[in-house]
C-alpha positions as CSV (number, residue, x, y, z in Angstrom):
1,M,29.8,-7.8,-63.3
2,H,31.0,-4.9,-61.1
3,S,34.6,-3.9,-61.3
4,I,36.5,-3.3,-58.1
5,R,38.1,0.1,-58.1
6,P,41.3,0.8,-56.1
7,L,41.2,3.2,-53.2
8,P,42.3,6.7,-54.2
9,A,45.6,7.9,-53.0
10,A,45.6,10.0,-49.9
11,S,45.6,13.7,-50.6
12,P,48.4,15.8,-49.1
13,H,45.7,18.1,-47.7
14,V,44.0,15.2,-45.8
15,R,44.9,15.2,-42.1
16,R,46.7,12.0,-41.0
17,F,45.8,10.8,-37.6
18,P,48.2,8.7,-35.5
19,K,47.5,5.0,-35.1
20,S,46.4,5.5,-31.5
21,F,43.6,7.9,-32.6
22,S,40.2,6.4,-32.0
23,L,37.4,7.3,-34.4
24,R,34.9,6.6,-31.6
25,R,36.1,9.6,-29.6
26,K,33.2,11.4,-28.0
27,V,32.4,14.6,-29.9
28,P,31.4,17.6,-27.7
29,W,27.8,18.7,-27.9
30,W,28.7,22.1,-29.4
31,H,30.0,20.1,-32.4
32,Q,26.9,18.0,-32.8
33,V,23.5,18.4,-34.2
34,L,21.2,17.8,-31.2
35,D,18.0,16.0,-31.1
36,P,15.2,18.3,-29.8
37,G,14.0,15.4,-27.6
38,S,17.4,14.5,-26.2
39,E,18.3,14.7,-22.5
40,I,20.8,17.5,-22.9
41,V,18.3,19.7,-24.8
42,T,15.5,19.0,-22.3
43,R,17.8,19.8,-19.4
44,W,18.9,23.0,-21.0
45,N,15.4,24.1,-21.7
46,F,14.6,23.7,-17.9
47,I,17.8,25.7,-17.1
48,F,17.0,28.4,-19.5
49,L,13.4,28.6,-18.3
50,V,14.6,29.3,-14.8
51,T,17.2,31.8,-16.1
52,S,14.5,33.6,-18.1
53,L,12.3,33.9,-15.1
54,L,15.2,35.3,-13.1
55,T,15.9,37.7,-15.9
56,L,12.2,38.9,-15.9
57,F,12.7,39.5,-12.2
58,L,16.0,41.3,-12.8
59,D,14.9,43.8,-15.5
60,P,12.3,45.7,-13.5
61,L,15.0,46.4,-10.9
62,Y,16.2,49.1,-13.2
63,F,13.1,51.0,-12.3
64,F,14.5,51.5,-8.8
65,L,17.6,53.4,-10.1
66,P,16.0,56.9,-9.9
67,V,15.8,58.1,-6.2
68,I,15.0,61.3,-4.4
69,G,18.5,62.4,-3.5
70,G,17.6,65.7,-1.8
71,P,14.9,68.4,-1.5
72,A,13.3,68.9,-4.9
73,C,15.9,66.9,-6.8
74,M,16.2,63.5,-8.4
75,E,19.3,61.4,-9.2
76,I,20.4,58.0,-10.6
77,D,21.9,55.5,-8.2
78,Y,25.0,54.4,-10.2
79,N,26.3,52.2,-7.4
80,L,23.2,50.1,-7.6
81,S,23.4,50.1,-11.4
82,I,26.8,48.4,-11.2
83,V,25.3,45.5,-9.3
84,F,22.4,45.3,-11.8
85,T,24.8,45.4,-14.7
86,V,26.8,42.4,-13.5
87,F,23.7,40.2,-13.0
88,R,22.1,41.4,-16.2
89,T,25.3,40.5,-18.2
90,I,25.3,37.0,-16.8
91,A,21.6,36.6,-17.8
92,D,22.5,37.9,-21.3
93,L,25.1,35.2,-21.6
94,F,22.5,32.5,-21.0
95,H,20.4,34.1,-23.8
96,L,23.4,33.9,-26.1
97,L,24.0,30.3,-25.2
98,H,20.3,29.6,-25.9
99,M,20.7,31.1,-29.4
100,I,23.8,28.9,-30.0
101,M,21.8,25.8,-28.9
102,K,19.1,26.7,-31.4
103,F,21.6,26.7,-34.2
104,Q,22.7,23.2,-33.0
105,T,19.2,21.7,-32.5
106,A,17.6,19.8,-35.3
107,F,13.9,20.2,-36.2
108,V,11.2,17.9,-37.5
109,A,10.4,18.4,-41.2
110,P,6.8,19.6,-41.5
111,S,6.2,17.3,-44.5
112,S,7.1,14.2,-42.4
113,R,4.6,14.7,-39.6
114,V,1.9,12.6,-41.1
115,F,3.0,9.4,-39.2
116,G,4.7,9.3,-35.8
117,R,7.1,12.1,-34.7
118,G,8.4,12.8,-38.2
119,E,11.8,12.9,-39.6
120,L,14.6,15.1,-38.1
121,V,16.4,17.5,-40.3
122,M,20.1,17.3,-39.3
123,D,21.5,19.7,-42.0
124,R,23.2,22.7,-40.3
125,S,22.4,25.0,-43.1
126,A,18.7,24.1,-43.1
127,I,18.6,24.5,-39.3
128,A,20.2,27.9,-39.5
129,A,17.9,29.0,-42.4
130,R,14.8,28.0,-40.5
131,Y,15.9,29.6,-37.3
132,L,16.8,32.9,-39.0
133,K,13.4,33.0,-40.6
134,S,11.4,32.3,-37.4
135,N,12.5,33.4,-33.9
136,F,16.0,34.7,-34.5
137,I,14.9,38.4,-34.4
138,I,13.0,38.0,-31.1
139,D,15.9,36.1,-29.5
140,L,18.4,38.7,-30.7
141,A,16.3,41.5,-29.3
142,A,16.1,39.7,-26.0
143,T,19.8,39.0,-25.9
144,L,21.2,42.5,-26.6
145,P,22.6,44.3,-23.5
146,L,20.6,47.5,-24.2
147,P,20.3,48.8,-20.6
148,Q,24.0,48.4,-20.0
149,I,24.8,50.3,-23.2
150,V,22.4,53.1,-22.3
151,I,23.6,53.5,-18.8
152,W,27.4,53.3,-19.4
153,F,27.7,54.6,-23.0
154,V,24.7,56.6,-24.2
155,I,23.9,58.7,-21.2
156,P,27.5,59.8,-20.4
157,A,27.9,60.9,-24.1
158,L,24.9,63.3,-23.9
159,K,25.3,66.9,-23.2
160,T,22.3,67.1,-20.9
161,R,22.7,64.2,-18.5
162,T,19.9,65.0,-16.2
163,A,18.4,62.3,-14.0
164,D,15.0,62.8,-15.5
165,Y,16.2,62.2,-19.0
166,A,18.2,59.2,-17.8
167,N,15.1,57.8,-16.1
168,H,13.0,58.2,-19.1
169,T,15.6,56.6,-21.4
170,I,16.4,53.6,-19.1
171,S,12.7,52.9,-18.4
172,L,11.8,53.0,-22.1
173,I,14.7,50.7,-23.1
174,V,13.9,48.2,-20.3
175,F,10.2,48.2,-21.3
176,I,11.0,47.8,-25.0
177,Q,13.3,44.9,-24.4
178,Y,11.1,43.3,-21.8
179,V,8.5,42.5,-24.4
180,P,10.7,40.1,-26.5
181,R,12.1,38.6,-23.3
182,F,8.6,37.9,-22.2
183,F,7.6,36.3,-25.5
184,V,10.7,34.0,-25.4
185,I,9.1,32.1,-22.5
186,F,6.0,31.1,-24.4
187,P,7.6,28.9,-27.1
188,L,10.0,27.6,-24.5
189,H,7.1,26.7,-22.2
190,R,5.3,24.8,-25.1
191,R,8.5,23.0,-26.0
192,I,9.1,21.7,-22.5
193,I,5.5,20.5,-22.2
194,K,5.8,18.8,-25.6
195,N,9.1,17.0,-24.7
196,S,8.5,16.1,-21.1
197,G,4.7,16.4,-20.7
198,A,4.8,18.9,-17.9
199,I,6.8,21.8,-16.5
200,A,7.0,20.5,-13.0
201,K,7.4,16.8,-12.1
202,T,5.6,17.1,-8.8
203,A,2.5,18.8,-7.7
204,W,4.2,21.1,-5.2
205,A,6.7,22.2,-7.8
206,G,3.9,23.0,-10.2
207,A,2.1,25.0,-7.5
208,A,5.4,26.8,-6.7
209,Y,5.9,27.6,-10.4
210,N,2.5,29.2,-10.7
211,L,3.0,31.1,-7.5
212,A,6.3,32.4,-8.8
213,L,4.6,33.7,-11.9
214,Y,2.1,35.6,-9.7
215,I,4.9,37.0,-7.6
216,L,6.6,38.1,-10.8
217,A,3.6,40.0,-11.9
218,S,3.4,41.6,-8.5
219,H,7.1,42.5,-8.7
220,I,6.6,44.1,-12.2
221,F,3.6,46.2,-11.1
222,G,5.3,47.3,-7.9
223,A,8.5,48.4,-9.7
224,S,6.3,50.2,-12.3
225,W,4.4,51.9,-9.6
226,Y,7.6,53.2,-8.1
227,V,9.1,54.6,-11.3
228,L,5.7,56.2,-12.1
229,S,5.6,57.7,-8.7
230,I,9.1,59.3,-9.1
231,Q,8.0,60.5,-12.5
232,R,4.8,62.0,-11.1
233,Q,6.8,63.8,-8.4
234,H,9.2,65.2,-11.0
235,Q,6.2,66.3,-13.1
236,C,4.9,68.3,-10.2
237,W,8.3,69.9,-9.7
238,S,8.6,70.7,-13.4
239,M,5.1,72.4,-13.4
240,E,6.0,74.6,-10.5
241,C,9.3,75.4,-12.0
242,S,7.6,76.5,-15.3
243,K,5.2,78.7,-13.4
244,E,8.0,80.4,-11.6
245,R,9.8,81.1,-14.9
246,N,6.7,82.4,-16.5
247,A,6.0,84.7,-13.6
248,T,9.5,86.3,-13.9
249,R,10.1,85.9,-10.3
250,S,13.5,86.4,-8.9
251,P,15.3,84.1,-8.5
252,S,13.6,82.1,-11.3
253,C,13.7,78.3,-11.4
254,N,16.2,76.6,-13.6
255,P,15.3,73.0,-14.8
256,T,18.8,71.9,-13.8
257,F,17.9,72.7,-10.2
258,L,15.7,69.5,-10.2
259,D,18.8,67.4,-10.7
260,C,20.8,66.4,-7.6
261,S,24.0,67.3,-9.4
262,S,23.3,70.9,-8.6
263,L,22.9,70.6,-4.9
264,N,26.0,72.6,-4.2
265,N,25.1,75.4,-6.6
266,P,24.6,78.7,-4.6
267,E,21.9,79.9,-6.9
268,R,19.9,76.7,-6.2
269,R,20.3,77.1,-2.5
270,F,19.0,80.6,-2.7
271,W,16.1,79.5,-5.0
272,L,15.3,76.7,-2.6
273,S,14.9,79.1,0.3
274,V,12.2,81.2,-1.5
275,T,10.4,78.7,-3.8
276,K,7.1,77.1,-3.2
277,V,7.9,73.8,-5.0
278,L,8.3,71.9,-1.7
279,T,5.0,73.0,-0.3
280,N,2.9,72.8,-3.5
281,C,4.3,69.3,-4.4
282,D,3.8,67.8,-1.0
283,A,2.0,64.4,-1.3
284,Q,0.2,65.1,1.9
285,N,-1.4,68.2,0.5
286,D,-3.8,67.1,-2.2
287,D,-5.4,70.5,-2.7
288,Y,-2.8,71.8,-5.1
289,F,-1.6,68.6,-6.9
290,Q,-3.2,65.2,-6.9
291,F,-0.8,62.4,-6.6
292,G,-3.6,59.8,-6.5
293,L,-2.4,56.2,-6.2
294,F,1.3,57.4,-6.1
295,A,0.9,59.4,-2.9
296,D,2.0,56.4,-0.7
297,A,5.4,56.5,-2.2
298,F,6.1,59.9,-0.6
299,T,3.9,59.8,2.5
300,N,5.6,56.6,3.6
301,D,9.1,57.8,2.5
302,V,9.4,54.9,0.1
303,A,11.3,57.0,-2.5
304,S,14.0,58.0,-0.1
305,S,14.5,54.7,1.7
306,Y,17.1,52.0,1.2
307,I,16.8,49.6,-1.7
308,I,15.8,46.5,0.4
309,E,13.0,48.4,2.2
310,K,11.9,50.0,-1.1
311,Y,11.8,46.8,-3.0
312,F,9.7,44.8,-0.5
313,Y,7.3,47.6,0.0
314,C,6.8,47.9,-3.8
315,L,6.4,44.1,-4.0
316,W,3.8,44.2,-1.2
317,W,2.0,47.0,-3.0
318,G,1.8,45.1,-6.3
319,L,0.7,41.8,-4.5
320,R,-1.9,43.6,-2.5
321,N,-3.5,45.4,-5.4
322,L,-3.3,42.4,-7.8
323,S,-5.1,40.2,-5.2
324,S,-7.8,42.9,-4.6
325,Y,-8.1,43.7,-8.3
326,G,-7.1,47.3,-7.6
327,Q,-10.3,48.0,-5.6
328,N,-8.3,49.9,-2.9
329,L,-6.6,52.3,-5.4
330,A,-7.6,56.0,-5.0
331,T,-6.9,57.5,-8.4
332,S,-6.9,61.0,-9.6
333,T,-8.2,62.4,-12.9
334,F,-4.8,61.9,-14.4
335,M,-5.2,59.7,-17.5
336,G,-2.0,57.8,-16.8
337,E,-3.2,56.8,-13.3
338,I,-6.6,55.6,-14.6
339,L,-5.0,53.5,-17.4
340,F,-2.5,52.0,-14.9
341,S,-5.3,51.2,-12.5
342,I,-7.4,49.6,-15.2
343,L,-4.4,47.5,-16.2
344,I,-3.9,46.4,-12.6
345,C,-7.5,45.4,-12.3
346,L,-7.6,43.3,-15.5
347,A,-4.2,41.7,-14.8
348,G,-5.2,40.9,-11.2
349,L,-8.4,39.3,-12.4
350,V,-6.7,37.2,-15.0
351,L,-3.6,36.3,-13.0
352,F,-5.4,35.5,-9.8
353,S,-7.9,33.3,-11.6
354,H,-5.0,31.6,-13.4
355,L,-3.1,31.1,-10.1
356,I,-6.1,29.8,-8.2
357,G,-7.1,27.4,-11.0
358,N,-3.6,26.0,-11.6
359,M,-2.7,25.7,-8.0
360,Q,-6.1,24.0,-7.3
361,N,-5.3,21.5,-10.1
362,Y,-1.8,20.9,-8.9
363,L,-2.8,20.5,-5.2
364,Q,-5.8,18.4,-6.1
365,S,-3.5,16.0,-8.0
366,T,-1.8,15.1,-4.8
367,T,-5.1,14.2,-3.2
368,A,-7.0,13.0,-6.2
369,R,-6.1,9.4,-5.7
370,L,-6.9,9.7,-2.0
371,E,-10.3,11.1,-2.8
372,E,-10.9,8.4,-5.3
373,W,-10.1,5.8,-2.6
374,R,-12.5,7.5,-0.3
375,V,-15.2,7.3,-2.9
376,K,-14.5,3.6,-3.4
377,R,-14.6,3.0,0.3
378,R,-17.9,4.8,0.6
379,D,-19.3,2.8,-2.2
380,T,-18.1,-0.4,-0.6
381,E,-19.8,0.6,2.7
382,E,-23.1,1.3,1.0
383,W,-22.9,-2.0,-0.9
384,M,-22.2,-3.9,2.3
385,R,-25.2,-2.3,4.0
386,H,-27.4,-2.9,1.0
387,R,-26.5,-6.6,0.9
388,Q,-26.7,-6.8,4.7
389,L,-23.4,-8.5,5.2
390,P,-22.6,-9.7,8.7
391,P,-20.5,-7.4,10.9
392,E,-17.5,-9.8,10.9
393,L,-17.5,-9.9,7.0
394,Q,-17.8,-6.1,6.9
395,E,-14.8,-5.8,9.2
396,R,-12.8,-8.1,7.1
397,V,-13.6,-6.1,3.9
398,R,-12.6,-2.9,5.7
399,R,-9.3,-4.3,6.9
400,F,-8.4,-5.5,3.3
401,V,-9.3,-2.2,1.7
402,Q,-7.3,-0.3,4.3
403,Y,-4.3,-2.6,4.0
404,K,-4.4,-2.4,0.2
405,W,-4.4,1.4,0.3
406,I,-1.4,1.4,2.7
407,S,0.5,-1.0,0.5
408,T,-0.2,0.4,-3.0
409,R,-1.6,3.9,-2.4
410,G,-4.4,3.1,-4.8
411,V,-2.0,2.5,-7.8
412,D,-2.9,-0.4,-10.1
413,E,0.5,-1.8,-10.7
414,E,-0.6,-4.4,-13.2
415,S,-2.2,-1.9,-15.5
416,I,0.9,0.3,-15.4
417,L,3.1,-2.7,-16.2
418,R,0.8,-3.9,-19.0
419,S,1.1,-0.5,-20.8
420,L,4.9,-0.6,-20.9
421,P,7.0,-2.3,-23.6
422,L,8.0,-5.9,-22.9
423,D,11.7,-5.2,-22.4
424,T,11.0,-2.4,-20.0
425,R,8.4,-4.5,-18.2
426,R,10.9,-7.3,-17.8
427,D,13.6,-5.1,-16.4
428,I,11.1,-3.5,-13.9
429,Q,9.9,-6.9,-12.8
430,R,13.5,-8.1,-12.4
431,H,14.3,-5.0,-10.3
432,L,11.2,-5.5,-8.1
433,C,11.1,-9.2,-7.7
434,L,14.6,-10.7,-8.2
435,A,16.0,-9.9,-4.8
436,L,12.8,-11.1,-3.1
437,V,12.6,-14.3,-5.2
438,R,16.3,-15.1,-4.3
439,R,15.2,-15.0,-0.6
440,V,13.2,-18.2,-1.3
441,P,15.7,-21.0,-0.7
442,F,14.0,-23.2,-3.3
443,F,15.2,-20.9,-6.1
444,E,18.8,-20.9,-5.1
445,Q,19.5,-23.7,-7.5
446,M,18.0,-21.9,-10.5
447,D,19.9,-19.8,-13.1
448,N,19.2,-16.2,-14.0
449,Q,17.3,-17.0,-17.1
450,L,14.8,-19.1,-15.2
451,L,14.5,-16.5,-12.4
452,D,13.8,-13.8,-15.0
453,A,11.0,-16.0,-16.4
454,I,9.6,-16.4,-12.9
455,C,9.9,-12.7,-12.0
456,E,8.2,-11.7,-15.3
457,R,5.1,-13.7,-14.3
458,L,4.8,-13.0,-10.6
459,V,2.0,-10.8,-9.4
460,S,1.5,-9.1,-6.1
461,S,-0.8,-10.7,-3.5
462,L,-2.0,-9.0,-0.3
463,N,-3.9,-10.7,2.5
464,T,-5.1,-9.3,5.8
465,K,-4.9,-11.0,9.2
466,E,-7.0,-14.2,9.7
467,T,-7.7,-14.7,6.0
468,Y,-8.0,-18.2,4.6
469,I,-5.9,-18.3,1.5
470,V,-6.8,-21.9,0.7
471,R,-8.7,-24.6,2.6
472,E,-8.0,-28.3,2.7
473,G,-9.7,-30.0,-0.3
474,D,-10.1,-26.8,-2.3
475,P,-8.4,-26.6,-5.8
476,V,-5.0,-24.8,-5.7
477,N,-4.8,-22.1,-8.4
478,E,-1.6,-20.3,-7.4
479,M,1.7,-20.8,-5.6
480,L,2.6,-18.2,-3.0
481,F,6.1,-17.0,-2.1
482,I,6.0,-15.1,1.2
483,I,7.7,-11.7,1.4
484,R,6.4,-10.3,4.7
485,G,4.1,-11.7,7.3
486,Q,3.4,-15.2,8.6
487,L,1.0,-18.0,7.5
488,E,-0.3,-21.0,9.4
489,S,-0.4,-24.2,7.3
490,S,-2.3,-27.1,8.9
491,T,-3.7,-30.4,7.9
492,T,-6.0,-33.1,9.3
493,N,-4.8,-35.7,6.7
494,G,-8.0,-35.7,4.8
495,G,-10.3,-35.3,7.8
496,R,-8.7,-38.1,9.9
497,S,-10.1,-37.9,13.4
498,G,-7.6,-37.2,16.1
499,F,-5.0,-36.1,13.6
500,F,-3.8,-32.4,13.3
501,N,-0.5,-31.0,12.1
502,S,0.3,-27.3,12.0
503,I,3.4,-25.3,11.0
504,T,4.2,-21.6,10.6
505,L,5.4,-20.2,7.2
506,R,7.6,-17.2,7.4
507,P,9.3,-14.9,4.8
508,G,11.2,-17.0,2.4
509,D,8.8,-20.0,2.6
510,F,6.2,-21.0,0.0
511,C,2.9,-22.8,-0.2
512,G,0.9,-24.4,-2.8
513,E,3.5,-26.9,-4.0
514,E,0.7,-29.3,-5.1
515,L,0.4,-27.0,-8.1
516,L,4.1,-27.5,-8.9
517,T,3.7,-31.3,-8.7
518,W,0.7,-31.0,-11.0
519,A,2.5,-28.7,-13.4
520,L,5.5,-31.0,-13.7
521,M,3.5,-34.0,-14.6
522,P,3.9,-34.9,-18.2
523,T,0.2,-35.7,-18.7
524,S,-1.3,-33.2,-16.3
525,S,-5.1,-32.9,-16.4
526,L,-7.1,-29.8,-16.9
527,N,-8.4,-30.1,-13.3
528,L,-6.4,-28.2,-10.7
529,P,-5.0,-30.3,-7.8
530,S,-6.7,-30.3,-4.5
531,S,-5.0,-28.7,-1.5
532,T,-3.8,-31.1,1.2
533,R,-3.5,-28.3,3.8
534,T,-5.4,-25.2,5.1
535,V,-3.4,-22.0,4.8
536,K,-4.4,-19.1,7.0
537,S,-2.7,-15.7,7.5
538,L,-1.6,-15.0,11.1
539,T,-0.6,-11.4,10.2
540,E,-0.9,-9.0,7.3
541,V,0.9,-10.9,4.5
542,E,2.5,-9.6,1.4
543,A,3.6,-12.2,-1.2
544,F,4.2,-12.9,-4.8
545,A,1.8,-15.3,-6.5
546,L,2.6,-17.5,-9.4
547,R,-0.6,-18.6,-11.1
548,A,-1.4,-22.0,-12.5
549,E,-1.1,-21.1,-16.2
550,D,2.1,-19.2,-15.6
551,L,3.5,-22.0,-13.4
552,K,2.7,-24.5,-16.2
553,F,4.9,-22.5,-18.5
554,V,7.7,-22.0,-16.1
555,A,7.6,-25.6,-14.9
556,S,8.6,-26.8,-18.4
557,Q,11.9,-25.0,-17.8
558,F,12.6,-26.8,-14.5
559,K,13.5,-30.0,-16.4
560,H,16.6,-28.3,-17.8
561,L,18.1,-28.1,-14.3
562,H,19.9,-30.8,-12.3
563,S,17.1,-33.0,-11.2
564,K,18.8,-34.3,-8.0
565,K,19.5,-30.9,-6.7
566,L,16.1,-29.5,-7.4
567,Q,14.4,-32.7,-6.0
568,H,16.4,-32.4,-2.8
569,A,15.7,-28.7,-2.5
570,F,12.0,-29.3,-3.1
571,R,11.8,-32.0,-0.4
572,Y,13.8,-30.0,2.1
573,Y,11.8,-26.8,1.8
574,S,8.4,-28.3,1.2
575,H,6.2,-28.2,4.3
576,Q,4.3,-31.3,3.1
577,W,7.5,-33.3,2.8
578,R,8.6,-32.0,6.2
579,T,5.3,-33.0,7.8
580,W,5.4,-36.4,6.2
581,G,9.1,-36.8,7.3
582,A,8.3,-35.7,10.9
583,C,5.3,-38.2,11.1
584,F,7.5,-40.9,9.6
585,L,10.2,-40.4,12.1
586,Q,7.7,-40.2,15.0
587,A,6.1,-43.5,13.9
588,A,9.5,-45.2,13.6
589,W,10.5,-43.9,17.0
590,R,7.3,-45.1,18.6
591,R,7.8,-48.6,17.0
592,Y,11.3,-48.6,18.3
593,M,10.3,-47.6,21.8
594,R,7.5,-50.2,21.7
595,R,9.9,-53.0,20.7
596,K,12.3,-51.9,23.3
597,K,9.7,-51.9,26.0
598,E,8.5,-55.4,24.9
599,M,12.1,-56.7,25.1
600,E,12.5,-55.2,28.5
601,L,9.3,-56.8,29.7
602,A,10.3,-60.2,28.2
603,R,13.7,-60.0,29.9
604,Q,12.0,-59.1,33.3
605,E,9.6,-62.0,32.8
606,D,12.3,-64.5,32.1
607,N,14.2,-63.3,35.2
608,Y,11.1,-63.7,37.3
609,H,10.4,-67.2,36.1
610,G,14.0,-68.3,36.8
611,H,13.9,-66.8,40.3
612,V,10.6,-68.6,41.1
613,W,11.9,-72.0,40.0
614,D,15.1,-71.6,42.0
615,Q,13.1,-70.6,45.1
616,E,10.6,-73.4,44.9
617,F,12.9,-76.3,44.1
618,S,15.2,-75.3,46.9
619,Y,12.8,-77.1,49.2
620,W,12.7,-80.4,47.2
621,D,15.3,-83.1,47.7
622,G,14.2,-86.3,46.0
623,S,17.3,-88.3,46.9
624,N,17.0,-88.5,50.8
625,A,13.3,-88.7,51.6
626,D,9.8,-88.4,50.1
627,Y,9.4,-85.1,51.7
628,K,10.9,-82.7,54.1
629,D,9.5,-80.5,56.6
630,D,10.5,-76.8,56.2
631,G,10.0,-76.2,59.9
632,A,6.8,-74.4,59.4
633,G,4.6,-77.5,59.0
634,R,4.6,-77.5,55.2
635,S,5.5,-80.6,53.2
636,S,7.2,-80.8,49.8
637,V,3.8,-81.8,48.3
638,D,2.4,-78.5,49.3
639,K,5.4,-76.8,47.7
640,A,4.8,-78.6,44.4
641,Q,1.2,-77.5,44.3
642,Q,2.1,-73.9,44.9
643,L,4.7,-74.1,42.1
644,G,2.2,-75.4,39.6
645,A,-0.3,-72.7,40.5
646,T,2.5,-70.0,40.0
647,I,3.4,-71.4,36.6
648,L,-0.2,-71.4,35.5
649,A,-0.7,-67.8,36.7
650,S,2.4,-66.7,34.8
651,K,1.2,-68.3,31.6
652,F,-2.2,-66.8,31.9
653,A,-0.7,-63.3,32.4
654,A,1.6,-63.7,29.4
655,N,-1.3,-64.9,27.2
656,T,-3.5,-62.0,28.4
657,R,-0.7,-59.4,27.7
658,R,-0.1,-61.0,24.3
659,G,-3.8,-60.8,23.4
660,I,-4.0,-57.2,24.4
661,Q,-0.9,-56.3,22.4
662,Q,-2.3,-58.1,19.3
663,K,-5.6,-56.3,19.7
664,A,-3.8,-53.0,20.0
665,D,-1.7,-53.8,16.9
666,A,-4.8,-54.7,15.0
667,T,-6.4,-51.5,16.0
668,T,-3.3,-49.6,14.9
669,L,-3.2,-51.2,11.6
670,Q,-6.8,-50.3,11.0
671,M,-6.0,-46.5,11.4
672,P,-5.3,-44.6,8.2
673,K,-1.7,-43.6,7.8
674,L,-0.3,-40.2,6.6
675,F,0.2,-40.7,2.9
676,K,3.5,-39.8,1.3
677,P,3.3,-36.6,-0.8
678,E,3.5,-36.9,-4.5
679,E,6.9,-36.0,-5.9
680,P,7.3,-33.9,-9.0
681,D,8.6,-35.7,-12.0
682,F,11.9,-34.0,-12.4
683,S,13.5,-36.8,-14.4
684,T,11.0,-37.0,-17.3
685,D,13.2,-34.9,-19.6
686,Q,16.3,-36.9,-18.8
687,E,14.5,-40.2,-19.5
688,D,13.3,-38.9,-22.8
689,S,16.8,-37.8,-23.7
């Protein structure tokens, strides 16, 4: 038996929280160990990917710092370096945050990757040890602000602060640090694809991403071409300066003259007036010094132009030569130019093929479904011609295929829903169908649980114009709830001659309630009920269908509702009950009008008979004489004969009218009546209980 140990006393070093302190307070992310597949890590990876691309755009801008500041001199644009330093420092802060995120992000234990995604290691020490052994050195090399340190601390501390030396140092540092910054993108790219499945969520975003990579390569080659052009120009100046020093000419060339800081030096001014450096190192004169592919930087005054003009020209130069694989480059025999041209050719071939291939895939993904639909439509046309379908049937098939494409864009919604988990599928069906189902007045009396069950089993149904959904006498296999469009529901009451009833069903109405009656029967047979009406679409109709097997399941839930309310709602919104009610009222009205007319005729007949008797007997006076003369030569005997004839004629007319009426009634009784629709058995559950 386990003993119960008392709780230890609180240590004086334990922090005591006030009573209002909540242990469920949300902890900031920098104090948490993050899941590598969580939303915050995925979002940060996208942000850092964009920042890394911008950093790769930013670093080659340091190649534009050396400029031709005067005749035969070079300098560093420190005003421009201030702007680059600010943006580069901001980019370095993002790299630093990325390193901190890696120290906070868990990893999957390699030994647990046999089944599923594996087990996450949440221990901070294990995370730090793994990161320090893997990518920490590369991330640290990419994060250090080396160009800023060189420009603002290293170069000012040197004794010889020439522009040429500063150019070499900055270019070398940027190139060395560009390699780890470039390699940081590859694992980040793989991690994003692993977590989210793709870099870009849309086809156009993917095409833009690949185009940005191609523009980045053009930007890198254009900036490299510019700095190599400046270096090539300075190399020519240095060669001429060495020749002049070796020739012991007066005044001799001093290497400091090639720096623009000596523009105001009198000796340099005098040397500039007699030297041949400017003429021998002119890019337009290829006889003395071959500039090769760097000649355009000086013939077009690129090296001495403003930064905006310089940048876009270099970008255009890189984009043009990458796209043409360097075929238009006129190189000299200088080994550096040849190697640079070979690199441009190979990079252009690889990058352009990669760009075209990826952009084709991304752009084709937007039209792949359209092309698939076109193939299906073409196959349908060939099948219809092969089977020699009549033109009217072919037109109906074409209308349906076109309407289905407009409504769904070729997406198989049922297959997508079937591949999702049950809970997600139920929520999606509720989102798509609940508002539309509530538009059906028949469902207003139902609770949310039953509506969820209905929404879960509804399927989309599309019908083109003049399509017969069901014909009178055919088995009913689904119940339709109209969303858009109009249907015509008509009946001949089982083929009764001279009988036709038609109504129009609009959004919110339903048809196929014979199936509901069949489903609610306690002992329903396996045979589906026959339709009592013919339903035809007047326009393009979009509806939700509830199939027989699904309705059978849902119908069992109807009995848990208030039967009276549901029964009244069913009668009120059912077009069969409406039709029967209208016919019942019409028949009652006709019987009432017929009885009213008979009573009116009887009253007129009685009035007529009384008037005739009064008129005829006014000539007869039996108390004074046997007869009287009326003045016209007629005796009372003649009057009596005429009265008898009138009575006989009246009786004959009444008998004839009565015989015709009885014959008409007999004929009417022989005509079949409109039968009362079957009513669903809503009270079965209540009777059992």
